[in-house]
C-alpha positions in Angstrom: 18.2 69.3 -6.5 18.9 67.0 -3.6 18.8 62.9 -3.4 19.8 61.3 -0.4 20.1 57.1 1.0 18.4 56.1 3.9 18.8 53.0 5.5 15.5 50.8 5.3 17.0 47.3 6.4 20.4 46.8 7.9 22.8 47.6 10.8 21.7 51.7 11.6 17.7 51.8 9.9 17.2 55.7 9.5 20.9 56.5 8.8 20.9 59.2 6.2 23.9 59.6 2.9 23.4 62.7 1.1 24.5 62.7 -2.5 26.5 65.1 -3.7 28.0 66.3 -6.9 27.3 63.9 -9.9 28.3 61.1 -8.8 28.9 59.0 -5.7 30.0 55.4 -5.0 28.6 53.7 -2.2 30.5 51.3 -0.7 33.2 50.1 2.6 35.9 52.2 3.6 39.4 51.1 4.3 42.3 52.6 4.0 45.2 50.8 3.2 43.5 49.9 0.1 42.9 54.1 -0.3 38.5 53.4 -1.1 37.1 56.5 0.7 33.3 55.5 -0.4 31.3 58.6 -0.3 28.6 56.5 1.1 30.2 54.8 4.1 28.7 51.5 4.8 32.0 50.5 6.6 30.0 50.9 10.1 26.9 49.8 8.8 27.8 46.5 7.2 29.4 44.4 9.9 29.0 40.7 8.0 31.0 42.8 5.1 28.9 41.7 2.8 28.9 45.4 0.8 32.0 45.0 -0.9 34.7 48.0 -1.2 33.5 49.4 -3.7 30.8 48.3 -4.8 27.9 50.8 -7.0 27.9 53.7 -7.9 25.4 56.8 -8.3 25.1 58.7 -11.0 23.0 62.3 -11.8 23.2 63.2 -15.7 20.9 66.5 -16.4 18.1 65.9 -13.8 18.2 61.8 -13.7 19.8 59.4 -11.3 20.7 56.1 -12.1 22.7 53.8 -10.4 24.9 51.1 -11.7 26.6 48.2 -9.5 30.7 47.5 -9.9 31.2 44.2 -10.1 30.5 43.8 -6.3 30.7 39.9 -4.9 27.4 39.9 -3.8 25.7 41.9 -6.3 23.1 45.6 -6.2 19.2 44.9 -6.7 16.3 47.3 -7.1 13.0 46.9 -6.4 13.7 43.5 -5.7 13.7 43.4 -9.3 17.1 41.5 -10.9 20.5 41.8 -9.8 22.1 44.5 -12.0 24.8 43.3 -14.6 28.0 45.6 -14.0 28.4 48.3 -16.0 24.1 48.5 -16.1 23.0 51.8 -15.5 19.5 51.4 -13.9 17.3 54.8 -13.8 16.4 55.7 -10.0 12.8 57.3 -8.9 11.5 58.5 -5.6 11.0 55.5 -2.8 13.5 53.2 -5.4 14.6 50.2 -2.9 18.5 49.6 -3.0 20.2 45.9 -2.0 23.5 45.9 -1.4 25.1 43.3 0.3 22.7 42.7 3.3 22.2 47.1 3.7 18.3 47.8 2.5 18.3 51.2 1.4 15.6 54.0 0.3 16.6 56.6 -2.8 14.8 59.9 -1.8 14.9 63.1 -4.5 13.8 66.2 -4.4 13.8 69.9 -5.5 
């Protein structure tokens, strides 16, 4: 099973981030604080609306889910309500994820 996030709106539309393993952190790179996210949006987020450790995508038993990690500007799926920190939201192919001002599309394939 292969999964990826693709920037749809924000800096760098079309940029792809493969989700490898069972857990991927979405955020901004910060060497001074030892933060090295798997999905590094630092160069795609000039206004710094994405938190350093913004959200986590997990895969368990073939099911993907996202949870907010206490970000400042929130995480949204399909323009629904802001996710509460630590509360996982199941992801389906084609779902829209908003982190800060960056719009991502979740894609999964076998």
